[in-house]
Short mmCIF file of the C-alpha atoms (twelve columns), coordinates in Angstrom:
data_MODEL
# 
_entry.id   MODEL 
# 
loop_
_atom_site.group_PDB 
_atom_site.id 
_atom_site.type_symbol 
_atom_site.label_atom_id 
_atom_site.label_alt_id 
_atom_site.label_comp_id 
_atom_site.label_asym_id 
_atom_site.label_seq_id 
_atom_site.Cartn_x 
_atom_site.Cartn_y 
_atom_site.Cartn_z 
_atom_site.pdbx_PDB_model_num 
ATOM 1   C CA . MET A 1   15.654  14.054  14.988  1 
ATOM 2   C CA . SER A 2   17.908  11.037  15.387  1 
ATOM 3   C CA . ILE A 3   18.566  8.344   12.742  1 
ATOM 4   C CA . THR A 4   20.718  5.917   14.488  1 
ATOM 5   C CA . SER A 5   20.410  2.482   12.935  1 
ATOM 6   C CA . ASN A 6   21.377  1.163   9.518   1 
ATOM 7   C CA . GLU A 7   19.069  -1.755  10.066  1 
ATOM 8   C CA . ALA A 8   16.163  0.491   10.466  1 
ATOM 9   C CA . GLU A 9   17.200  2.852   7.734   1 
ATOM 10  C CA . HIS A 10  17.709  0.258   5.040   1 
ATOM 11  C CA . ARG A 11  15.046  -2.284  5.782   1 
ATOM 12  C CA . PRO A 12  12.393  -2.634  2.948   1 
ATOM 13  C CA . ILE A 13  9.411   -0.468  3.583   1 
ATOM 14  C CA . GLY A 14  6.220   -2.445  3.755   1 
ATOM 15  C CA . LEU A 15  5.088   -2.782  0.189   1 
ATOM 16  C CA . THR A 16  7.924   -0.776  -1.358  1 
ATOM 17  C CA . ALA A 17  10.751  -3.327  -1.713  1 
ATOM 18  C CA . PRO A 18  11.857  -3.822  -5.306  1 
ATOM 19  C CA . SER A 19  9.731   -6.319  -6.985  1 
ATOM 20  C CA . GLY A 20  12.052  -7.375  -9.798  1 
ATOM 21  C CA . ILE A 21  9.072   -6.950  -12.112 1 
ATOM 22  C CA . ASP A 22  9.302   -4.806  -15.243 1 
ATOM 23  C CA . ARG A 23  5.771   -3.371  -15.881 1 
ATOM 24  C CA . ALA A 24  6.595   -3.323  -19.726 1 
ATOM 25  C CA . ALA A 25  4.053   -0.738  -20.391 1 
ATOM 26  C CA . HIS A 26  5.002   -0.565  -24.007 1 
ATOM 27  C CA . HIS A 27  3.323   -3.896  -24.544 1 
ATOM 28  C CA . ARG A 28  -0.128  -2.865  -23.171 1 
ATOM 29  C CA . LEU A 29  -1.432  -1.659  -26.553 1 
ATOM 30  C CA . ASP A 30  0.147   -4.549  -28.599 1 
ATOM 31  C CA . GLU A 31  -2.669  -6.982  -28.802 1 
ATOM 32  C CA . ALA A 32  -0.591  -9.429  -30.802 1 
ATOM 33  C CA . TRP A 33  2.146   -9.429  -28.175 1 
ATOM 34  C CA . LEU A 34  -0.302  -9.821  -25.316 1 
ATOM 35  C CA . ALA A 35  -1.933  -12.806 -27.112 1 
ATOM 36  C CA . ALA A 36  1.401   -14.474 -27.539 1 
ATOM 37  C CA . ALA A 37  2.395   -13.838 -23.977 1 
ATOM 38  C CA . TRP A 38  -0.921  -15.265 -22.752 1 
ATOM 39  C CA . SER A 39  -0.377  -18.413 -24.714 1 
ATOM 40  C CA . HIS A 40  3.187   -18.845 -23.657 1 
ATOM 41  C CA . PRO A 41  3.729   -21.936 -21.381 1 
ATOM 42  C CA . THR A 42  5.701   -19.967 -18.830 1 
ATOM 43  C CA . THR A 43  3.171   -17.271 -18.285 1 
ATOM 44  C CA . ARG A 44  1.584   -17.261 -14.773 1 
ATOM 45  C CA . VAL A 45  -1.877  -15.945 -13.849 1 
ATOM 46  C CA . PHE A 46  -3.657  -15.323 -10.498 1 
ATOM 47  C CA . VAL A 47  -7.124  -14.280 -9.551  1 
ATOM 48  C CA . VAL A 48  -7.958  -11.116 -7.730  1 
ATOM 49  C CA . SER A 49  -11.311 -10.566 -6.154  1 
ATOM 50  C CA . GLY A 50  -12.483 -8.000  -3.657  1 
ATOM 51  C CA . GLY A 51  -8.898  -7.025  -2.838  1 
ATOM 52  C CA . GLN A 52  -7.889  -10.531 -2.095  1 
ATOM 53  C CA . ALA A 53  -5.851  -13.337 -3.675  1 
ATOM 54  C CA . LEU A 54  -4.778  -16.813 -2.794  1 
ATOM 55  C CA . ILE A 55  -1.687  -17.419 -0.981  1 
ATOM 56  C CA . ASP A 56  -0.098  -20.654 0.200   1 
ATOM 57  C CA . ASP A 57  2.600   -21.798 2.552   1 
ATOM 58  C CA . THR A 58  5.415   -23.904 1.010   1 
ATOM 59  C CA . PRO A 59  7.214   -26.727 2.756   1 
ATOM 60  C CA . ASP A 60  10.330  -24.649 3.122   1 
ATOM 61  C CA . GLY A 61  8.452   -22.007 5.186   1 
ATOM 62  C CA . ARG A 62  7.843   -19.493 2.481   1 
ATOM 63  C CA . THR A 63  4.450   -17.949 1.524   1 
ATOM 64  C CA . GLU A 64  3.589   -17.552 -2.211  1 
ATOM 65  C CA . LEU A 65  1.052   -16.148 -4.424  1 
ATOM 66  C CA . VAL A 66  -1.008  -18.928 -5.874  1 
ATOM 67  C CA . THR A 67  -0.578  -18.743 -9.737  1 
ATOM 68  C CA . THR A 68  -1.510  -21.024 -12.502 1 
ATOM 69  C CA . PRO A 69  -0.385  -21.408 -16.120 1 
ATOM 70  C CA . ALA A 70  -2.212  -19.067 -18.402 1 
ATOM 71  C CA . PHE A 71  -3.413  -21.796 -20.548 1 
ATOM 72  C CA . GLU A 72  -5.741  -22.908 -17.773 1 
ATOM 73  C CA . ALA A 73  -7.608  -19.646 -18.024 1 
ATOM 74  C CA . PRO A 74  -9.885  -18.711 -21.003 1 
ATOM 75  C CA . LEU A 75  -8.237  -16.536 -23.764 1 
ATOM 76  C CA . THR A 76  -11.376 -14.585 -24.094 1 
ATOM 77  C CA . GLU A 77  -11.298 -13.311 -20.436 1 
ATOM 78  C CA . THR A 78  -12.088 -9.631  -20.723 1 
ATOM 79  C CA . HIS A 79  -11.043 -8.570  -17.076 1 
ATOM 80  C CA . ARG A 80  -7.423  -9.590  -17.810 1 
ATOM 81  C CA . TYR A 81  -4.667  -7.355  -16.552 1 
ATOM 82  C CA . PHE A 82  -1.069  -7.527  -17.780 1 
ATOM 83  C CA . LEU A 83  1.224   -6.902  -14.876 1 
ATOM 84  C CA . GLY A 84  4.698   -7.318  -16.398 1 
ATOM 85  C CA . THR A 85  7.646   -9.625  -16.802 1 
ATOM 86  C CA . ASP A 86  10.408  -10.744 -14.556 1 
ATOM 87  C CA . ALA A 87  14.074  -11.014 -15.240 1 
ATOM 88  C CA . ASP A 88  13.633  -14.650 -16.673 1 
ATOM 89  C CA . GLY A 89  11.096  -13.453 -19.330 1 
ATOM 90  C CA . VAL A 90  8.052   -14.815 -17.420 1 
ATOM 91  C CA . SER A 91  4.850   -12.832 -17.973 1 
ATOM 92  C CA . TYR A 92  2.340   -12.227 -15.287 1 
ATOM 93  C CA . PHE A 93  -1.400  -11.468 -15.519 1 
ATOM 94  C CA . ALA A 94  -4.207  -11.038 -13.115 1 
ATOM 95  C CA . LEU A 95  -7.835  -11.954 -13.695 1 
ATOM 96  C CA . GLN A 96  -10.591 -9.986  -11.972 1 
ATOM 97  C CA . LYS A 97  -13.351 -12.327 -10.822 1 
ATOM 98  C CA . ASP A 98  -16.427 -12.051 -8.686  1 
ATOM 99  C CA . ALA A 99  -14.945 -14.649 -6.372  1 
ATOM 100 C CA . LEU A 100 -11.716 -16.470 -5.823  1 
ATOM 101 C CA . PRO A 101 -11.402 -20.000 -7.076  1 
ATOM 102 C CA . GLY A 102 -12.023 -22.785 -4.765  1 
ATOM 103 C CA . ARG A 103 -8.983  -24.599 -3.394  1 
ATOM 104 C CA . MET A 104 -10.579 -27.077 -0.936  1 
ATOM 105 C CA . ASP A 105 -8.040  -29.727 -1.542  1 
ATOM 106 C CA . GLN A 106 -5.002  -27.533 -0.737  1 
ATOM 107 C CA . SER A 107 -3.772  -25.303 1.966   1 
ATOM 108 C CA . ALA A 108 -4.157  -22.133 -0.024  1 
ATOM 109 C CA . ARG A 109 -6.205  -19.350 1.700   1 
ATOM 110 C CA . PRO A 110 -7.592  -15.956 0.650   1 
ATOM 111 C CA . ALA A 111 -5.684  -12.993 1.961   1 
ATOM 112 C CA . GLY A 112 -5.807  -9.219  1.585   1 
ATOM 113 C CA . LEU A 113 -2.682  -7.090  1.280   1 
ATOM 114 C CA . ARG A 114 -2.537  -6.334  5.056   1 
ATOM 115 C CA . GLU A 115 -1.912  -9.943  5.699   1 
ATOM 116 C CA . ALA A 116 -0.118  -11.062 2.424   1 
ATOM 117 C CA . GLY A 117 2.030   -7.921  2.325   1 
ATOM 118 C CA . LEU A 118 3.860   -9.159  5.432   1 
ATOM 119 C CA . LEU A 119 4.457   -12.767 4.101   1 
ATOM 120 C CA . LEU A 120 5.012   -12.573 0.404   1 
ATOM 121 C CA . SER A 121 8.244   -12.033 -1.389  1 
ATOM 122 C CA . PRO A 122 8.847   -8.612  -2.842  1 
ATOM 123 C CA . ARG A 123 7.984   -10.045 -6.284  1 
ATOM 124 C CA . ASP A 124 4.703   -11.532 -5.208  1 
ATOM 125 C CA . ALA A 125 3.792   -8.530  -3.027  1 
ATOM 126 C CA . GLY A 126 4.391   -6.146  -5.938  1 
ATOM 127 C CA . LEU A 127 2.285   -8.253  -8.325  1 
ATOM 128 C CA . MET A 128 -0.573  -8.308  -5.821  1 
ATOM 129 C CA . VAL A 129 -0.428  -4.593  -5.108  1 
ATOM 130 C CA . HIS A 130 -0.604  -3.839  -8.884  1 
ATOM 131 C CA . ALA A 131 -3.530  -6.227  -9.378  1 
ATOM 132 C CA . VAL A 132 -5.480  -5.002  -6.331  1 
ATOM 133 C CA . ALA A 133 -5.096  -1.375  -7.296  1 
ATOM 134 C CA . LEU A 134 -6.188  -2.052  -10.773 1 
ATOM 135 C CA . GLU A 135 -9.176  -4.157  -9.623  1 
ATOM 136 C CA . ASN A 136 -10.345 -1.365  -7.121  1 
ATOM 137 C CA . TRP A 137 -10.110 1.210   -9.942  1 
ATOM 138 C CA . GLN A 138 -11.886 -0.978  -12.438 1 
ATOM 139 C CA . ARG A 139 -14.857 -1.749  -10.221 1 
ATOM 140 C CA . LEU A 140 -15.440 1.888   -9.150  1 
ATOM 141 C CA . HIS A 141 -15.003 3.520   -12.666 1 
ATOM 142 C CA . ARG A 142 -17.146 1.649   -15.084 1 
ATOM 143 C CA . PHE A 143 -18.927 4.689   -16.577 1 
ATOM 144 C CA . CYS A 144 -17.512 7.719   -18.400 1 
ATOM 145 C CA . SER A 145 -17.327 10.747  -16.139 1 
ATOM 146 C CA . ARG A 146 -17.768 13.046  -19.201 1 
ATOM 147 C CA . CYS A 147 -20.924 11.591  -20.835 1 
ATOM 148 C CA . GLY A 148 -22.134 8.762   -18.496 1 
ATOM 149 C CA . GLU A 149 -21.873 5.927   -20.916 1 
ATOM 150 C CA . ARG A 150 -20.411 2.526   -19.874 1 
ATOM 151 C CA . THR A 151 -16.712 2.353   -20.603 1 
ATOM 152 C CA . VAL A 152 -14.547 -0.627  -21.882 1 
ATOM 153 C CA . ILE A 153 -11.230 -1.927  -20.795 1 
ATOM 154 C CA . ALA A 154 -8.126  -1.288  -22.946 1 
ATOM 155 C CA . ALA A 155 -4.340  -1.283  -22.513 1 
ATOM 156 C CA . ALA A 156 -4.439  -4.571  -20.761 1 
ATOM 157 C CA . GLY A 157 -6.375  -3.127  -17.840 1 
ATOM 158 C CA . HIS A 158 -4.699  0.306   -17.528 1 
ATOM 159 C CA . ILE A 159 -7.177  2.301   -19.425 1 
ATOM 160 C CA . ARG A 160 -10.999 2.524   -19.787 1 
ATOM 161 C CA . ARG A 161 -12.272 4.051   -23.032 1 
ATOM 162 C CA . CYS A 162 -15.678 5.539   -23.721 1 
ATOM 163 C CA . PRO A 163 -17.097 4.253   -27.098 1 
ATOM 164 C CA . ALA A 164 -19.587 7.026   -27.051 1 
ATOM 165 C CA . CYS A 165 -17.353 10.218  -26.594 1 
ATOM 166 C CA . GLY A 166 -14.008 8.782   -27.077 1 
ATOM 167 C CA . ALA A 167 -12.733 9.836   -23.626 1 
ATOM 168 C CA . GLU A 168 -9.931  7.775   -22.046 1 
ATOM 169 C CA . HIS A 169 -9.770  7.221   -18.357 1 
ATOM 170 C CA . TYR A 170 -6.735  6.180   -16.379 1 
ATOM 171 C CA . PRO A 171 -6.256  4.561   -12.939 1 
ATOM 172 C CA . ARG A 172 -6.786  6.935   -10.116 1 
ATOM 173 C CA . THR A 173 -4.111  7.622   -7.576  1 
ATOM 174 C CA . ASP A 174 -4.944  9.700   -4.563  1 
ATOM 175 C CA . PRO A 175 -1.713  11.379  -2.831  1 
ATOM 176 C CA . ALA A 176 -1.680  11.212  0.873   1 
ATOM 177 C CA . VAL A 177 0.929   12.384  3.310   1 
ATOM 178 C CA . ILE A 178 2.103   10.429  6.412   1 
ATOM 179 C CA . MET A 179 4.562   11.943  8.814   1 
ATOM 180 C CA . LEU A 180 6.434   11.347  11.940  1 
ATOM 181 C CA . VAL A 181 6.562   14.569  13.908  1 
ATOM 182 C CA . THR A 182 9.209   15.283  16.573  1 
ATOM 183 C CA . ASP A 183 9.603   18.210  18.888  1 
ATOM 184 C CA . GLU A 184 12.654  20.050  20.274  1 
ATOM 185 C CA . ASP A 185 13.162  17.398  22.808  1 
ATOM 186 C CA . ASP A 186 13.261  14.806  20.043  1 
ATOM 187 C CA . ARG A 187 9.943   13.221  21.276  1 
ATOM 188 C CA . ALA A 188 7.672   11.603  18.630  1 
ATOM 189 C CA . LEU A 189 4.062   12.558  18.159  1 
ATOM 190 C CA . LEU A 190 1.755   9.565   17.723  1 
ATOM 191 C CA . GLY A 191 -2.086  9.476   17.418  1 
ATOM 192 C CA . ARG A 192 -4.888  7.060   17.714  1 
ATOM 193 C CA . GLN A 193 -7.791  7.318   15.269  1 
ATOM 194 C CA . VAL A 194 -11.302 7.168   16.621  1 
ATOM 195 C CA . HIS A 195 -12.111 3.765   15.066  1 
ATOM 196 C CA . TRP A 196 -8.814  2.049   16.041  1 
ATOM 197 C CA . PRO A 197 -8.556  -0.346  18.931  1 
ATOM 198 C CA . GLU A 198 -7.560  0.897   22.353  1 
ATOM 199 C CA . GLY A 199 -3.715  1.240   22.425  1 
ATOM 200 C CA . ARG A 200 -3.144  1.364   18.644  1 
ATOM 201 C CA . PHE A 201 -0.971  4.414   17.897  1 
ATOM 202 C CA . SER A 202 0.687   5.508   14.652  1 
ATOM 203 C CA . THR A 203 1.973   8.489   12.852  1 
ATOM 204 C CA . LEU A 204 -0.488  11.219  11.574  1 
ATOM 205 C CA . ALA A 205 -1.606  11.139  7.951   1 
ATOM 206 C CA . GLY A 206 -4.056  12.746  5.610   1 
ATOM 207 C CA . PHE A 207 -4.956  13.463  2.015   1 
ATOM 208 C CA . VAL A 208 -3.352  16.165  -0.129  1 
ATOM 209 C CA . GLU A 209 -6.070  18.742  -1.085  1 
ATOM 210 C CA . PRO A 210 -6.413  20.288  -4.687  1 
ATOM 211 C CA . GLY A 211 -3.929  23.123  -5.197  1 
ATOM 212 C CA . GLU A 212 -1.815  22.084  -2.280  1 
ATOM 213 C CA . SER A 213 1.878   21.061  -2.247  1 
ATOM 214 C CA . ILE A 214 2.761   18.012  -0.250  1 
ATOM 215 C CA . GLU A 215 4.663   20.071  2.266   1 
ATOM 216 C CA . GLN A 216 1.693   22.336  2.875   1 
ATOM 217 C CA . SER A 217 -0.470  19.264  3.231   1 
ATOM 218 C CA . VAL A 218 1.901   17.964  6.027   1 
ATOM 219 C CA . ILE A 219 1.716   21.201  7.971   1 
ATOM 220 C CA . ARG A 220 -2.100  21.532  7.523   1 
ATOM 221 C CA . GLU A 221 -2.913  17.922  8.493   1 
ATOM 222 C CA . VAL A 222 -0.787  18.000  11.594  1 
ATOM 223 C CA . TYR A 223 -2.359  21.257  12.759  1 
ATOM 224 C CA . GLU A 224 -5.983  20.137  11.978  1 
ATOM 225 C CA . GLU A 225 -5.527  16.688  13.614  1 
ATOM 226 C CA . ALA A 226 -3.334  17.584  16.764  1 
ATOM 227 C CA . GLY A 227 -3.145  21.342  16.886  1 
ATOM 228 C CA . VAL A 228 0.586   21.174  16.589  1 
ATOM 229 C CA . THR A 229 2.473   23.641  14.325  1 
ATOM 230 C CA . ILE A 230 5.191   22.460  11.872  1 
ATOM 231 C CA . GLY A 231 8.414   24.203  10.664  1 
ATOM 232 C CA . ASP A 232 10.910  21.888  8.867   1 
ATOM 233 C CA . VAL A 233 9.476   19.035  6.546   1 
ATOM 234 C CA . GLN A 234 11.669  16.396  5.009   1 
ATOM 235 C CA . TYR A 235 10.624  13.781  2.519   1 
ATOM 236 C CA . VAL A 236 11.652  10.157  3.287   1 
ATOM 237 C CA . ALA A 237 9.981   7.720   0.896   1 
ATOM 238 C CA . SER A 238 6.727   6.617   -0.692  1 
ATOM 239 C CA . GLN A 239 4.443   3.568   -0.522  1 
ATOM 240 C CA . PRO A 240 1.627   2.289   -2.715  1 
ATOM 241 C CA . TRP A 241 -1.498  2.020   -0.467  1 
ATOM 242 C CA . PRO A 242 -4.310  0.569   -2.692  1 
ATOM 243 C CA . PHE A 243 -7.041  0.830   0.046   1 
ATOM 244 C CA . PRO A 244 -8.536  1.707   -2.310  1 
ATOM 245 C CA . SER A 245 -6.207  4.005   -4.380  1 
ATOM 246 C CA . SER A 246 -3.700  6.013   -2.400  1 
ATOM 247 C CA . LEU A 247 0.058   6.785   -2.691  1 
ATOM 248 C CA . MET A 248 1.517   7.446   0.787   1 
ATOM 249 C CA . LEU A 249 4.249   10.027  0.855   1 
ATOM 250 C CA . GLY A 250 6.380   9.664   3.951   1 
ATOM 251 C CA . PHE A 251 7.993   12.618  5.832   1 
ATOM 252 C CA . MET A 252 9.834   13.640  8.835   1 
ATOM 253 C CA . ALA A 253 8.562   16.961  10.386  1 
ATOM 254 C CA . ARG A 254 9.804   19.142  13.093  1 
ATOM 255 C CA . ALA A 255 7.180   20.659  15.385  1 
ATOM 256 C CA . THR A 256 7.453   24.386  16.564  1 
ATOM 257 C CA . SER A 257 4.956   23.882  19.328  1 
ATOM 258 C CA . ALA A 258 4.332   21.006  21.760  1 
ATOM 259 C CA . GLU A 259 0.726   21.747  22.907  1 
ATOM 260 C CA . ILE A 260 -1.643  19.100  21.615  1 
ATOM 261 C CA . ASN A 261 -5.297  19.819  20.766  1 
ATOM 262 C CA . VAL A 262 -6.823  16.867  18.880  1 
ATOM 263 C CA . ASP A 263 -9.707  17.403  16.486  1 
ATOM 264 C CA . GLY A 264 -11.883 14.679  18.082  1 
ATOM 265 C CA . ASP A 265 -13.242 13.681  14.600  1 
ATOM 266 C CA . GLU A 266 -10.402 11.638  13.085  1 
ATOM 267 C CA . ILE A 267 -7.883  11.620  16.015  1 
ATOM 268 C CA . GLU A 268 -9.216  10.721  19.461  1 
ATOM 269 C CA . GLU A 269 -5.914  10.828  21.360  1 
ATOM 270 C CA . ALA A 270 -2.366  12.111  20.538  1 
ATOM 271 C CA . ARG A 271 0.735   11.984  22.797  1 
ATOM 272 C CA . TRP A 272 4.325   12.804  22.721  1 
ATOM 273 C CA . PHE A 273 6.738   9.853   23.474  1 
ATOM 274 C CA . SER A 274 10.451  9.754   24.209  1 
ATOM 275 C CA . ARG A 275 12.192  6.654   23.243  1 
ATOM 276 C CA . ASP A 276 12.236  5.387   26.783  1 
ATOM 277 C CA . GLU A 277 8.529   6.103   27.246  1 
ATOM 278 C CA . LEU A 278 7.592   4.343   23.969  1 
ATOM 279 C CA . THR A 279 9.642   1.283   24.979  1 
ATOM 280 C CA . ALA A 280 7.925   1.154   28.182  1 
ATOM 281 C CA . ALA A 281 4.620   1.560   26.689  1 
ATOM 282 C CA . PHE A 282 5.346   -1.361  24.219  1 
ATOM 283 C CA . GLU A 283 6.632   -3.589  26.976  1 
ATOM 284 C CA . SER A 284 3.528   -3.018  29.080  1 
ATOM 285 C CA . GLY A 285 1.138   -3.495  26.285  1 
ATOM 286 C CA . GLU A 286 -0.148  0.037   26.655  1 
ATOM 287 C CA . VAL A 287 0.763   0.956   23.140  1 
ATOM 288 C CA . LEU A 288 0.479   -1.291  20.047  1 
ATOM 289 C CA . PRO A 289 2.944   -0.532  17.168  1 
ATOM 290 C CA . PRO A 290 1.653   0.490   13.749  1 
ATOM 291 C CA . TYR A 291 0.625   -2.375  11.362  1 
ATOM 292 C CA . GLY A 292 3.769   -3.835  9.900   1 
ATOM 293 C CA . ILE A 293 3.129   -3.257  6.196   1 
ATOM 294 C CA . SER A 294 2.560   0.495   6.730   1 
ATOM 295 C CA . ILE A 295 5.278   3.019   6.003   1 
ATOM 296 C CA . ALA A 296 4.445   4.362   9.370   1 
ATOM 297 C CA . SER A 297 6.531   1.637   10.875  1 
ATOM 298 C CA . HIS A 298 9.480   2.592   8.863   1 
ATOM 299 C CA . LEU A 299 9.163   6.257   9.772   1 
ATOM 300 C CA . LEU A 300 8.943   5.394   13.504  1 
ATOM 301 C CA . GLU A 301 11.837  3.076   13.305  1 
ATOM 302 C CA . LEU A 302 14.088  5.801   11.704  1 
ATOM 303 C CA . TRP A 303 13.515  7.755   14.831  1 
ATOM 304 C CA . TYR A 304 13.354  4.855   17.319  1 
ATOM 305 C CA . GLY A 305 16.776  3.567   15.993  1 
ATOM 306 C CA . LYS A 306 15.909  -0.106  15.591  1 
ATOM 307 C CA . PRO A 307 13.029  -2.297  14.402  1 
ATOM 308 C CA . LEU A 308 9.826   -2.009  16.483  1 
ATOM 309 C CA . PRO A 309 8.881   -5.003  18.587  1 
ATOM 310 C CA . LYS A 310 6.151   -7.275  17.242  1 
ATOM 311 C CA . PRO A 311 2.995   -7.545  19.232  1 
ATOM 312 C CA . GLY A 312 3.555   -9.940  22.125  1 
ATOM 313 C CA . SER A 313 7.403   -10.105 21.676  1 
ATOM 314 C CA . VAL A 314 8.187   -7.894  24.604  1 
ATOM 315 C CA . GLY A 315 7.274   -7.817  28.172  1 
# 
């Protein structure tokens, strides 16, 4: 495989750029510290609801997460998640609500991570990823898996405790592998899922199964989805993917066979592309690149040698 561009190699990967936020986990059980942080005039709060938050465009062309001073929110708020502090000592919290607050008099708009992740600064994107992941977990794990009783929030949103049996439950993260497969001719294997729009191709991906190493998962998933056997597997990078609770583990993988036999259930079509063939497919509109916030774009760029064209920017 060819990695030919420093620009592609070192570009921030979707939602993985350093956020500059210290999660300060040692404060999560310190109720006195949390109360003091909440009442501090510099503390900032934003609302998360259904995987969305409010974002706003600034006059200088940036897009920011809409935050407010903590003193504007009730101290008794139970669904309050401490997200960490920045280098200036500013603390950040998220509030889980049934709906986002109305902002009719401003340009702020609701956005999910697929949109906001492309627009926000690394700090704001990191805060939103953290909050959305906690919200997803909190909404789906309200009852104790040991005894069935309703659990209560603890550790500033990072634990749910069962008052009946004493069990503690922690946020769930599901490991998934995502891989760019190349063959002996250095062509890239891309697939299209059955529910994707016509022309949308990306790298193959799948969940790690119990008792399986991540390398074994790469080999199994590629064979199950595309019928291609894999030899060498090399880890590249990871990416949080809270849709609802995954951690994407990115790999480069070398195929030992070239014949494709898609499963028809998850993958409807898979094709080998040379760089020239992929460029022509981009330019003609036959193929649409992966979504920009996905680590799939980064993996593909490592092979492609330069940033992928944005939709509508070529041709």
